[in-house]
VEXVEXKE-735833 format. One line per 8 residues: number of its first residue (from 1); their letters; for each residue z, y, x of C-alpha. Coordinates in Angstrom, 1 decimal. Each point is the difference from the previous one (the first is absolute). Example, Ala and Ser with C-alpha at 12.3 -4.5 7.8 and 13.67 -1.06 7.14 Angstrom:
BEGIN
1	AS	7.8:-4.5:12.3 ~ -0.7:3.4:1.4 .
//
This chain:
BEGIN
1	MLIDGRTL	-17.4:-19.4:55.5 ~ -2.1:-2.7:-1.9 ~ 1.1:-2.5:-2.7 ~ -0.7:-3.8:0.7 ~ 0.4:-2.8:-2.3 ~ 3.6:-0.8:1.3 ~ 0.9:3.5:-0.5 ~ -1.2:0.3:-3.5 .
9	CGMVISAA	1.4:-3.3:-0.8 ~ 3.3:0.9:1.0 ~ 0.0:3.6:-1.9 ~ -1.0:-1.9:-3.1 ~ 3.1:-2.5:0.4 ~ 2.2:3.0:0.7 ~ -1.2:1.4:-3.2 ~ 0.5:-3.5:-1.9 .
17	NALDNNKT	3.5:0.1:1.1 ~ 0.7:3.7:-0.8 ~ -0.9:-0.7:-3.6 ~ 2.0:-3.3:0.0 ~ 3.1:1.9:1.1 ~ -0.6:2.8:-2.6 ~ -1.2:-2.3:-3.0 ~ 3.2:0.8:-2.2 .
25	TINNMNVF	-0.2:3.7:0.6 ~ -3.7:0.1:-0.8 ~ 0.7:-2.2:-3.2 ~ 2.6:2.5:-1.2 ~ -2.5:2.8:0.1 ~ -2.0:-1.4:-3.1 ~ -0.1:2.4:-2.7 ~ 0.8:-2.3:-2.8 .
33	PVPDGDTG	3.9:-1.1:0.3 ~ -0.8:-3.4:-1.3 ~ 1.2:-3.2:2.1 ~ -3.6:-0.7:1.4 ~ -0.6:2.5:2.6 ~ -2.0:-1.7:2.6 ~ -2.2:2.4:1.9 ~ 2.1:-0.8:3.3 .
41	INMTLTLS	-0.3:-3.6:-0.6 ~ -3.5:0.0:-0.7 ~ -1.0:2.0:3.1 ~ 2.3:-2.1:2.3 ~ -1.4:-3.3:-1.5 ~ -3.3:1.3:0.7 ~ 0.5:1.3:3.5 ~ 2.3:-2.6:1.3 .
49	AVRALANY	-2.5:-2.9:0.5 ~ -1.5:2.1:3.1 ~ 3.1:-1.1:1.7 ~ -1.7:-3.3:0.7 ~ -2.5:1.9:2.1 ~ 2.7:0.9:2.7 ~ -1.3:-0.1:3.6 ~ -3.6:0.3:-1.2 .
57	DGSVSDCA	-2.1:0.4:3.1 ~ -3.6:1.3:-0.7 ~ -2.2:2.9:-1.0 ~ 1.5:2.8:-2.4 ~ -3.1:-0.8:-2.2 ~ 0.9:-4.0:-0.3 ~ 3.7:1.0:-0.5 ~ -0.8:2.5:-2.8 .
65	DKIANTVL	-2.2:-2.5:-1.7 ~ 2.8:-2.8:-0.1 ~ 2.6:2.6:-1.1 ~ -2.3:1.1:-2.9 ~ -0.8:-3.8:-0.9 ~ 3.6:-0.7:0.1 ~ 1.3:2.8:-1.9 ~ -2.7:-0.2:-2.5 .
73	RSARGNSG	1.0:-3.5:-0.9 ~ 3.8:0.6:-0.1 ~ -0.5:3.4:-2.2 ~ 2.5:0.2:-2.9 ~ 0.2:2.7:-2.6 ~ -2.0:3.2:-0.1 ~ 1.8:1.5:3.1 ~ -0.6:-3.0:1.9 .
81	AILSLFFR	-3.7:-0.2:-1.2 ~ -0.6:3.6:1.1 ~ 1.8:-0.7:3.3 ~ -2.4:-3.1:0.8 ~ -2.9:2.1:-0.7 ~ 1.3:2.8:2.3 ~ 0.2:-2.5:2.8 ~ -3.6:-1.5:-1.2 .
89	GMAKALKG	-1.5:3.3:0.4 ~ 1.5:0.8:3.5 ~ -1.4:-3.5:1.0 ~ -3.6:1.1:-1.1 ~ 0.4:3.0:2.0 ~ 1.0:-1.8:3.3 ~ -2.6:-2.6:-0.4 ~ -1.5:-0.8:3.4 .
97	LDQASSAD	2.4:1.8:2.3 ~ 1.9:-1.5:2.8 ~ 2.5:2.7:0.0 ~ 0.7:3.3:-2.2 ~ 0.3:3.4:0.9 ~ 2.0:2.5:-2.1 ~ -3.4:1.3:-1.4 ~ -0.6:-3.7:-1.0 .
105	LVRALRRG	3.4:-0.1:-1.8 ~ -0.7:3.0:-1.8 ~ -3.2:-1.2:-1.2 ~ 1.8:-3.3:-0.9 ~ 2.6:1.8:-2.0 ~ -2.6:2.0:-1.9 ~ -2.0:-3.3:-0.8 ~ 3.4:-1.6:-1.2 .
113	TDEAYKAV	0.7:2.7:-2.2 ~ -3.4:0.3:-1.5 ~ 0.1:-4.0:-0.6 ~ 3.2:0.5:-1.7 ~ -1.2:2.9:-2.3 ~ -3.4:-1.8:-0.9 ~ 2.2:-2.9:-1.4 ~ 2.1:1.8:-2.5 .
121	MQPTEGTI	-2.1:1.1:-3.2 ~ 2.0:3.1:-0.7 ~ 1.8:1.1:3.2 ~ 3.3:1.7:-0.7 ~ 1.2:2.8:2.3 ~ 3.5:-0.1:1.1 ~ -0.1:-3.8:0.6 ~ -0.5:-2.1:3.5 .
129	LTVMRACA	-3.8:1.1:-0.1 ~ 1.0:3.6:0.3 ~ 2.3:-0.7:2.9 ~ -2.8:-2.0:2.0 ~ -2.4:2.8:-0.9 ~ 2.1:2.7:1.4 ~ 0.6:-2.2:3.3 ~ -3.6:-0.5:0.3 .
137	EKAEEKIT	-0.7:3.6:-0.6 ~ 2.4:1.2:2.4 ~ -1.3:-2.5:2.8 ~ -3.4:1.2:-0.5 ~ 1.1:3.5:0.6 ~ 2.3:-0.3:2.9 ~ -2.7:-2.7:2.0 ~ -2.1:3.2:0.6 .
145	KDSYKDDP	2.7:1.1:2.6 ~ 0.1:-1.2:3.6 ~ 3.8:-0.8:-0.2 ~ -0.8:-2.9:-2.8 ~ -3.0:-1.3:1.4 ~ 1.4:-2.4:2.6 ~ 3.5:-0.2:-1.7 ~ 0.5:-2.4:-3.0 .
153	IHLFTTMV	3.7:0.6:0.4 ~ -0.4:3.6:-0.7 ~ -2.4:-0.7:-2.9 ~ 2.3:-2.5:-1.8 ~ 2.9:2.3:0.5 ~ -1.8:2.7:-1.8 ~ -1.1:-2.3:-2.9 ~ 3.5:-1.2:-0.5 .
161	KTAEETLK	1.0:3.7:-0.5 ~ -2.7:0.4:-2.2 ~ 0.8:-2.9:-2.1 ~ 3.8:1.3:-0.4 ~ -1.3:3.3:-1.0 ~ -2.5:-1.5:-2.5 ~ 2.5:-2.4:-1.4 ~ 2.3:2.9:-0.8 .
169	KTPELLPV	-2.8:1.7:-2.2 ~ -0.7:-3.0:-2.0 ~ 2.5:0.9:-2.9 ~ -1.9:3.4:-0.4 ~ -3.5:-1.8:-0.2 ~ 1.5:-2.9:-2.4 ~ 2.6:1.7:-2.3 ~ 1.2:-3.6:-1.1 .
177	LKEANVVD	1.3:-0.3:3.6 ~ 1.7:3.5:0.1 ~ 1.8:-0.8:-3.6 ~ 1.3:-3.3:1.5 ~ 1.1:1.8:3.1 ~ -2.0:-2.4:2.4 ~ -2.9:0.3:2.5 ~ -3.0:-2.5:-0.5 .
185	AGGYGFLF	1.2:-3.7:0.9 ~ -3.4:-1.0:1.4 ~ -0.4:3.2:2.2 ~ 3.6:-0.6:1.1 ~ -1.0:-3.4:1.1 ~ -3.0:1.4:1.8 ~ 2.4:2.3:1.8 ~ 1.6:-3.1:1.6 .
193	VISGMLAA	-3.3:-1.7:0.7 ~ -1.1:3.0:2.4 ~ 3.4:0.5:1.4 ~ 0.1:-3.5:1.0 ~ -3.3:0.2:1.6 ~ 1.0:2.9:1.9 ~ 3.3:-1.7:0.9 ~ -2.1:-2.7:1.8 .
201	LNSNPVIA	-2.2:2.5:1.7 ~ 3.4:1.6:1.6 ~ 0.8:-3.6:1.3 ~ 2.8:-0.2:-2.4 ~ -1.3:-2.3:-3.0 ~ 2.0:-0.3:-3.2 ~ 1.7:-3.6:-0.1 ~ 0.6:-1.7:-3.1 .
209	EEETGAVQ	3.8:0.1:-0.9 ~ 0.4:-3.5:-0.6 ~ -1.4:-1.0:3.4 ~ 2.9:-1.2:2.1 ~ -1.7:0.2:3.5 ~ -2.3:-2.0:2.4 ~ 0.0:-3.8:-0.5 ~ 1.8:-1.5:3.1 .
217	NQANFADF	-1.6:-3.4:-0.5 ~ -3.1:-0.9:-1.9 ~ -1.1:-3.2:-1.2 ~ -3.6:-1.5:0.9 ~ -2.0:-0.7:-3.0 ~ -3.2:-1.1:1.4 ~ 0.4:-3.7:-0.1 ~ 1.4:0.1:-3.6 .
225	DTSSIVFA	-2.5:-1.3:-2.7 ~ 0.1:2.1:-3.1 ~ -0.9:-3.0:-2.1 ~ 3.5:-0.9:0.6 ~ 0.9:2.9:-2.2 ~ 0.5:-1.6:-3.2 ~ 0.9:3.1:-2.0 ~ -2.0:3.0:0.9 .
233	YCTECIIG	2.0:2.7:-1.5 ~ 3.4:1.6:1.1 ~ 1.4:1.6:-3.2 ~ 3.0:2.0:-0.1 ~ 1.5:2.1:-2.6 ~ 2.9:1.8:-1.6 ~ 0.3:-0.1:-3.9 ~ 2.3:2.4:-1.7 .
241	KSKKYRGE	1.6:-2.2:-2.7 ~ -0.5:0.9:-3.7 ~ 3.1:0.1:-2.1 ~ -0.7:-3.5:-1.3 ~ 0.5:-1.5:3.4 ~ 2.8:2.1:1.4 ~ 2.5:-1.7:1.8 ~ 0.1:-2.6:2.8 .
249	GTANEFHE	-1.9:-3.5:-0.4 ~ -1.9:0.9:-2.9 ~ -3.5:-0.7:1.5 ~ 0.2:-3.7:0.7 ~ -3.3:-0.9:-1.8 ~ -1.7:2.7:2.2 ~ 1.4:-1.5:3.0 ~ -1.1:-3.4:-0.9 .
257	FVGAIGDS	-3.6:1.4:-1.0 ~ -0.3:1.7:3.7 ~ 1.2:-3.5:1.6 ~ -2.6:-1.9:-2.0 ~ -3.0:2.3:1.2 ~ 0.9:0.3:3.8 ~ 2.5:-0.4:2.7 ~ 2.3:2.1:2.5 .
265	VVFIDAED	1.6:1.3:-3.1 ~ 2.8:2.3:0.2 ~ 1.3:1.3:-3.5 ~ 2.9:2.2:-0.5 ~ 1.2:0.3:-3.6 ~ 2.4:2.9:0.2 ~ 1.6:2.1:-2.8 ~ -2.7:2.7:-0.5 .
273	IIKLHVHT	-3.0:-1.2:2.2 ~ -1.8:-3.2:1.0 ~ -1.3:-0.1:3.5 ~ -2.6:-2.9:0.9 ~ -2.0:-1.2:3.1 ~ -2.7:-2.9:-0.6 ~ -3.0:-1.2:1.7 ~ -2.4:-0.9:-2.8 .
281	NHPGQVIE	-3.8:-0.1:-1.0 ~ 0.8:1.6:-3.1 ~ 1.7:3.5:0.6 ~ -1.3:1.3:-3.5 ~ 1.9:-2.7:-1.7 ~ 3.1:1.1:1.8 ~ -0.7:3.6:-0.9 ~ -0.7:-0.7:-3.6 .
289	KALEYGEI	3.3:-2.3:-0.4 ~ 1.8:2.7:1.7 ~ -0.7:2.7:-2.6 ~ 1.6:-2.4:-2.5 ~ 3.5:0.9:1.6 ~ -0.5:3.6:0.7 ~ -1.7:2.6:1.7 ~ -1.6:-0.5:3.5 .
297	ESLKVENM	1.8:2.5:2.3 ~ -1.9:-1.2:3.2 ~ -2.8:-2.3:0.7 ~ -1.7:-1.5:3.4 ~ -2.6:-2.6:-0.1 ~ -1.5:-1.0:3.5 ~ -2.7:-2.6:0.7 ~ 1.4:-2.1:2.9 .
305	RLQHSALA	-3.3:-1.6:1.1 ~ -1.4:3.5:0.5 ~ 3.2:0.9:2.0 ~ -0.2:-2.9:2.1 ~ -3.5:0.8:0.6 ~ 0.6:3.4:1.2 ~ 2.9:-1.1:2.3 ~ -2.1:-2.7:1.4 .
313	DEDLVEAA	-3.3:1.9:0.6 ~ 0.0:2.3:3.0 ~ -2.3:2.3:-2.0 ~ 2.7:1.1:-2.6 ~ -2.5:2.5:-1.6 ~ -2.4:-2.4:-1.3 ~ 2.4:-1.8:-2.2 ~ 1.5:3.2:-1.3 .
321	SEPAVEAS	-3.1:2.0:-0.6 ~ -2.1:-2.9:-1.4 ~ 2.2:-1.9:-2.4 ~ -1.0:-3.1:-1.5 ~ -2.0:0.4:-3.4 ~ -0.1:-2.3:-2.8 ~ -3.2:-1.5:-0.7 ~ -1.7:1.4:-2.9 .
329	AAPQKQFG	0.0:-2.3:-3.3 ~ -3.5:-0.7:-0.8 ~ -1.2:1.4:-3.5 ~ 0.6:-2.4:-3.0 ~ -0.4:2.9:-2.7 ~ -1.4:3.6:-0.2 ~ 3.4:1.8:-0.6 ~ 3.2:-0.3:1.7 .
337	FVSVCMGE	3.4:2.0:-0.1 ~ 2.7:1.1:2.4 ~ 3.0:1.7:-1.4 ~ 2.9:1.5:2.1 ~ 3.6:-0.4:-2.0 ~ 3.5:-0.8:0.1 ~ 2.0:-2.1:-2.0 ~ -0.4:-3.5:-1.5 .
345	GIRDTFLD	-0.6:1.1:-3.7 ~ -2.6:2.7:1.2 ~ -1.7:-2.5:2.3 ~ -0.3:-2.6:-2.8 ~ -1.4:2.5:-2.4 ~ -2.8:0.7:2.3 ~ -0.8:-3.5:0.8 ~ 0.0:-0.6:-3.7 .
353	LGVDQIVF	-2.6:2.7:-0.3 ~ -2.4:-1.8:2.5 ~ 1.3:1.6:3.4 ~ -1.1:-2.3:2.7 ~ 2.4:1.2:3.0 ~ 3.4:1.8:0.0 ~ 0.7:2.1:3.1 ~ 3.8:0.6:-0.1 .
361	GGQTMNPS	0.9:3.5:0.0 ~ 0.6:3.5:-1.7 ~ 2.6:2.8:0.5 ~ 1.9:-0.3:3.5 ~ -2.1:-3.2:0.9 ~ -3.5:1.3:0.1 ~ -2.3:-2.8:1.3 ~ -2.2:0.5:3.2 .
369	TQDIIDGV	-3.7:0.2:0.1 ~ 0.0:-3.4:1.5 ~ 1.9:-1.5:-3.1 ~ -2.7:1.4:-2.4 ~ -2.7:-1.4:2.1 ~ 1.7:-3.4:0.0 ~ 0.4:0.2:-3.7 ~ -3.8:0.9:-0.4 .
377	NRTPAEIV	-1.1:-2.7:2.5 ~ 2.0:-2.7:-2.1 ~ -1.8:1.0:-3.2 ~ -3.2:-2.2:-0.4 ~ -2.1:2.5:-2.0 ~ -3.0:2.2:1.2 ~ 1.3:3.1:-1.5 ~ 3.8:0.7:0.4 .
385	YVLPNNKN	1.9:2.8:-1.9 ~ 3.4:1.1:1.9 ~ 2.8:1.6:-2.5 ~ 2.3:1.8:2.6 ~ 2.3:0.9:-3.1 ~ 1.8:2.8:1.9 ~ -1.8:3.2:1.5 ~ 1.8:-0.6:3.3 .
393	IYLVAVQA	-2.1:-3.2:0.4 ~ -3.3:1.5:-0.9 ~ -1.2:1.4:3.1 ~ 1.2:-3.1:2.0 ~ -2.4:-2.3:-2.7 ~ -2.8:2.3:0.7 ~ -0.1:-0.5:3.7 ~ 0.6:-3.7:-0.6 .
401	AKMITDKQ	-3.3:-0.2:-2.1 ~ -1.8:1.7:2.6 ~ 0.9:-2.6:2.7 ~ -1.3:-2.8:-2.2 ~ -3.8:-0.5:0.3 ~ -0.7:-3.5:-1.6 ~ 1.2:1.1:-3.5 ~ -0.4:2.8:-2.3 .
409	VIVLQTKS	3.5:1.7:-0.3 ~ 0.7:2.5:-2.6 ~ 3.3:1.9:0.1 ~ 1.0:1.2:-3.5 ~ 2.4:2.9:0.2 ~ 2.8:-1.5:-2.0 ~ 3.3:2.0:0.9 ~ 2.2:-2.1:-2.0 .
417	VPQGISAM	0.8:-3.7:-1.3 ~ -1.1:1.0:-3.7 ~ -3.2:1.4:1.3 ~ -0.7:-3.0:1.9 ~ 0.7:-2.3:-3.0 ~ -2.3:2.4:-2.2 ~ -2.7:-0.4:2.4 ~ 0.3:-3.6:-0.1 .
425	IGFNPDAD	-0.2:0.0:-3.9 ~ -3.1:2.3:0.0 ~ -1.9:-2.7:2.1 ~ -2.8:-2.0:-1.7 ~ -0.9:-3.0:2.0 ~ -3.6:0.1:-1.8 ~ -0.6:3.7:1.0 ~ -1.8:1.2:3.4 .
433	EATNTASM	1.9:1.6:2.9 ~ -0.9:3.5:-1.0 ~ 1.0:-0.6:-3.7 ~ 3.2:-1.4:1.0 ~ 0.9:2.5:2.6 ~ -0.5:2.9:-2.7 ~ 1.9:-1.9:-2.8 ~ 2.9:-0.7:2.5 .
441	NEAIAAVR	0.3:3.4:1.0 ~ -0.2:1.2:-3.6 ~ 3.0:-2.4:-0.7 ~ 2.1:1.6:3.1 ~ -0.6:3.3:-1.3 ~ 1.3:-0.8:-3.6 ~ 3.5:-1.3:1.0 ~ 3.1:2.0:0.8 .
449	TAQITYAV	2.8:-1.3:2.1 ~ 4.0:0.9:0.0 ~ 2.3:-1.3:2.5 ~ 4.0:-0.1:-0.2 ~ 1.7:0.2:3.5 ~ 2.8:1.9:1.5 ~ 0.4:3.1:2.3 ~ 1.1:-0.5:3.7 .
457	RDTSIEGV	1.0:3.7:0.8 ~ 0.5:3.4:-1.8 ~ -3.4:2.0:-0.5 ~ -2.0:2.0:-2.3 ~ -3.7:-1.0:-0.8 ~ -2.2:2.4:-2.0 ~ 3.2:1.3:-1.8 ~ 1.7:-3.2:-0.6 .
465	KISSGQTL	3.5:-0.1:1.7 ~ 0.9:-3.3:1.2 ~ 3.2:-1.4:1.2 ~ 0.5:-2.8:2.2 ~ 0.6:-3.2:-1.9 ~ -1.4:1.2:-3.4 ~ -2.6:-1.9:-1.8 ~ -3.6:1.1:0.2 .
473	ALVDGKIL	-3.0:-0.3:-2.2 ~ -3.4:0.3:1.6 ~ -3.1:0.3:-2.2 ~ -3.3:-0.2:1.9 ~ 1.6:0.7:3.2 ~ 1.7:3.0:-1.0 ~ 4.0:0.5:-0.9 ~ 0.4:0.5:-3.6 .
481	CSSDKESA	3.7:-0.3:-0.3 ~ 3.1:-0.4:2.0 ~ 3.2:-1.1:-1.5 ~ 3.4:-1.7:0.2 ~ -1.1:-2.2:-2.8 ~ -2.8:-2.3:0.1 ~ -0.4:0.1:-3.6 ~ -0.9:3.9:0.0 .
489	CLSAIGEE	-2.8:-0.9:2.6 ~ -1.4:-2.6:-2.4 ~ 0.3:2.4:-3.0 ~ -1.9:2.5:2.2 ~ -2.7:-2.6:0.6 ~ -0.2:-1.0:-3.5 ~ -0.7:3.6:-1.1 ~ -2.5:0.5:2.6 .
497	FASYAFFT	-1.8:-3.2:-1.2 ~ 0.4:0.8:-3.6 ~ -3.7:0.1:-0.8 ~ -0.8:-3.5:1.5 ~ 0.3:-3.2:-1.7 ~ 0.0:-3.0:2.5 ~ 2.7:-0.4:2.6 ~ 1.0:-2.6:2.8 .
505	VFYGAEVD	3.5:0.3:1.4 ~ 0.6:-1.9:3.4 ~ 3.5:-0.3:0.9 ~ 1.3:-0.1:3.6 ~ 1.9:-2.5:1.9 ~ 3.2:1.8:-0.5 ~ -0.3:0.1:-4.0 ~ 1.4:-2.6:-2.2 .
513	ENRAAAAV	-1.7:-1.0:-3.1 ~ 2.7:1.8:-2.4 ~ -0.7:3.4:1.9 ~ -3.8:-0.6:-0.2 ~ 0.5:-0.6:-3.8 ~ 2.1:3.2:-0.1 ~ -2.6:2.2:1.8 ~ -2.7:-1.3:-2.3 .
521	ETLKEKLG	2.3:1.3:-3.1 ~ 0.6:3.2:1.6 ~ -3.9:0.2:0.3 ~ -0.5:-0.8:-3.6 ~ 2.3:2.9:-1.2 ~ -2.8:2.3:1.2 ~ -3.0:-2.1:-0.3 ~ 0.7:-1.3:-3.6 .
529	EDAEIALI	0.4:-3.8:-1.0 ~ -4.0:-0.2:-0.4 ~ -0.1:0.3:3.8 ~ -1.1:-3.4:1.7 ~ 1.9:-0.5:2.9 ~ -0.2:-3.2:2.1 ~ 3.1:-0.6:2.4 ~ -0.9:-1.9:3.1 .
537	PGGQPIYD	2.7:-0.9:2.8 ~ -2.0:1.6:3.0 ~ 2.3:-0.8:2.8 ~ -1.0:3.0:1.9 ~ 2.6:1.7:2.3 ~ 0.8:3.8:0.0 ~ -1.5:0.8:-3.4 ~ 2.2:-1.6:-2.7 .
545	FIISAE	-2.8:0.8:-2.5 ~ -3.6:0.5:0.0 ~ -1.4:0.9:-3.2 ~ -3.9:0.3:-1.0 ~ -1.1:2.0:-3.0 ~ -3.6:-0.6:-1.5 .
//
């Protein structure tokens, strides 16, 4: 049995649907019990773009290229970036082939695995990479046997079994998984990917659960002029209200704001949530305004002009695999900056420090490769620094930088908002690129970051026993304290940072001024009255406090 473009396309769409149907389960596999488990969401958003390639009819080489290009631009988070590189490697191995044999697929799996490994500076075993490698090795071992050579179904069946067995071993390879009593979330997602591909090979592809079946009557969009679409972006979101806005009818100002920047508004102002739908040219403004009222629980933004083009064009693939790219702004200065962040106060801080473009995103809402490319393209500079400000966004930012050829793009390894701010403070407009890069990296290394959030499940991490609902203190990405009292976690942070002199506290969307002031007083009890603490309303979701120490 040979695999053509249509078959490969169906396999990957089935894989995308398998991820989508199980994204919540994958999210819950994240080790840290904080409310930002997004591995399943990131992998789903990364792969779901391939659905627009449905019914592709062409060579396996061209199909693999279109899948790789589509997925690379939509990649989100480390897991999504690794998955996109896996498909990119597969495309390279299938280059020039009209159809692929089982042996060709095995070479593609190995090339995909190698591409994914190369992108990670210090690969950790017990992760998605381990599961990928085990599947590739098993496939290479089995392809030498006659029963596998012309039977991709047999081959993928064996790989699914291998993935399941390897996944069970990940807690032994990565002790933190064993302590938390979970397997690796990314590896679990990859299991669904190859399981979905196998289902399609067995003529029983996975269907996305939200789909309601075949369309009985379909409109003809060919004669519709996209210029008549006044507002390009269909924007939908659900906001969990903060305490300040609990109750019905508390968001009238938000309703009026949405109505002023778009049309087709549906606005539900309920007791605990706001649910809205609007067609607008400024979805970012809707999102920023939404964060004033609480935490975004779900978000969808779709370009209706591109949707129309895909529906009207007989070749759906071209519209999906070659999305419109913003023209790059002509350089007007030597240096420019793109920063990823969430929260109005944090955004304003970066803008005040000289950042040119803000890419909305962070925990739970990782921006895509294309989002970062667009931010760089809008920056009118010869050299553009990108500040990911989150370890789960760095790899995507690196991939975005590789796709930009008309500007020099430097991705700084900022893992937190405080590191990004310190990098900006360390920048000298009169220095050259090498000097600035060195000084900004030095500033990044000098700052420490603490965060206050809450636990979403019972677990144990590095000896710290955690109960669902407790307040958590994280320092430089590691759990420092878990307590029923926020003050205890703040005190623990104060003790950890006792040797530092300068502090900035960004308080989140759920925190009022009185609670923020009380938090500062608790910190001062451990830091001393001489400690210089700047208190800023950050407006960020999920993390009630983000604290920098220098």
